[in-house]
Each structure stands twice: as structure tokens, then as C-alpha cells.
C-alpha positions as semicolon CSV with decimal commas, in nm:
position;residue;x (nm);y (nm);z (nm)
1;M;-0,014;-0,010;0,004
2;W;0,139;0,353;-0,097
3;D;0,124;0,596;0,182
4;T;0,027;0,941;0,078
5;T;-0,037;1,096;0,388
6;F;0,296;1,287;0,449
7;D;0,241;1,578;0,709
8;P;0,592;1,777;0,725
9;A;0,420;1,939;1,050
10;T;0,471;1,607;1,192
11;Y;0,859;1,671;1,217
12;A;0,829;2,003;1,289
13;Q;0,989;1,963;1,654
14;C;1,308;1,741;1,469
15;V;1,620;1,823;1,643
16;S;1,866;1,667;1,398
17;G;1,870;1,471;1,040
18;C;1,505;1,628;0,935
19;D;1,657;1,655;0,584
20;K;1,617;1,286;0,579
21;F;1,224;1,277;0,584
22;Y;1,151;1,271;0,247
23;D;0,800;1,329;0,076
24;Y;0,756;0,966;-0,098
25;S;0,334;1,048;-0,141
26;D;0,431;1,147;-0,533
27;P;0,487;0,807;-0,699
28;S;0,714;1,007;-0,978
29;L;1,001;1,048;-0,685
30;Y;1,091;0,646;-0,698
31;R;1,416;0,508;-0,700
32;A;1,532;0,218;-0,947
33;S;1,855;0,069;-1,027
34;T;1,974;-0,258;-1,211
35;G;2,325;-0,486;-1,125
36;V;2,467;-0,778;-1,055
37;A;2,672;-0,935;-0,788
38;L;2,918;-1,254;-0,757
39;Q;2,975;-1,455;-0,442
40;W;3,294;-1,647;-0,350
41;L;3,332;-1,864;-0,072
42;S;3,704;-1,865;-0,099
43;P;3,955;-2,036;0,143
44;M;3,975;-1,702;0,326
45;G;3,610;-1,623;0,381
46;P;3,327;-1,521;0,150
47;L;3,352;-1,241;-0,112
48;V;3,134;-1,062;-0,262
49;F;3,145;-0,819;-0,568
50;S;2,872;-0,565;-0,657
51;F;2,849;-0,390;-0,973
52;A;2,520;-0,163;-0,990
53;Y;2,380;0,119;-1,220
54;P;2,102;0,375;-1,101
55;L;1,824;0,366;-1,381
56;K;1,610;0,613;-1,186
57;K;1,792;0,895;-0,933
58;Q;1,727;1,219;-0,755
59;P;1,910;1,477;-0,669
60;G;2,128;1,434;-0,364
61;D;2,128;1,074;-0,399
62;K;2,427;0,934;-0,319
63;T;2,532;0,620;-0,571
64;E;2,784;0,310;-0,545
65;V;2,847;0,186;-0,836
66;F;3,104;-0,096;-0,701
67;S;3,070;-0,263;-0,381
68;F;3,338;-0,513;-0,218
69;N;3,284;-0,730;0,083
70;I;3,493;-0,980;0,261
71;G;3,357;-1,215;0,526
72;R;2,974;-1,128;0,508
73;T;2,715;-1,195;0,293
74;F;2,386;-1,040;0,236
């Protein structure tokens, strides 16, 4: 269910991190990406290589094209 009842006045008493509250009531503000990941259970632990490309992003979004993890899989 898409929540369209965003009320900025609800967050008027926010002290810090207030810029993190976004109005998602507009369906055109969605984000989308595509990518591929490779997991290898190596002798020194699991290795994960991830590549992604943002298809639709919004101003201010922080994107990461490549990700590498050692010892933890998600």
C-alpha cells in the first residue's frame, strides 16, 4: 500500500537529521537500479563483488557503482 499522507508538520519538532524525511507521496519520486553480484566462498572467507547502475535517481542521492565485501554475505 502506498502511503500518501505525508505531513511535514509532524516532523516540526525534529532536532537533528530532519533533512532525511522525504515526501514519498509522489510516485514519480521512486528510485530504481540494476546490477549484478558475484559471491565466492574462498578459502579466506566469502567474497562478494557487486556492480550496480542507477536507472532513476533523485538530486542528492549518493550512488555507489562498485561494492566489495570480505567475510560477510547479504
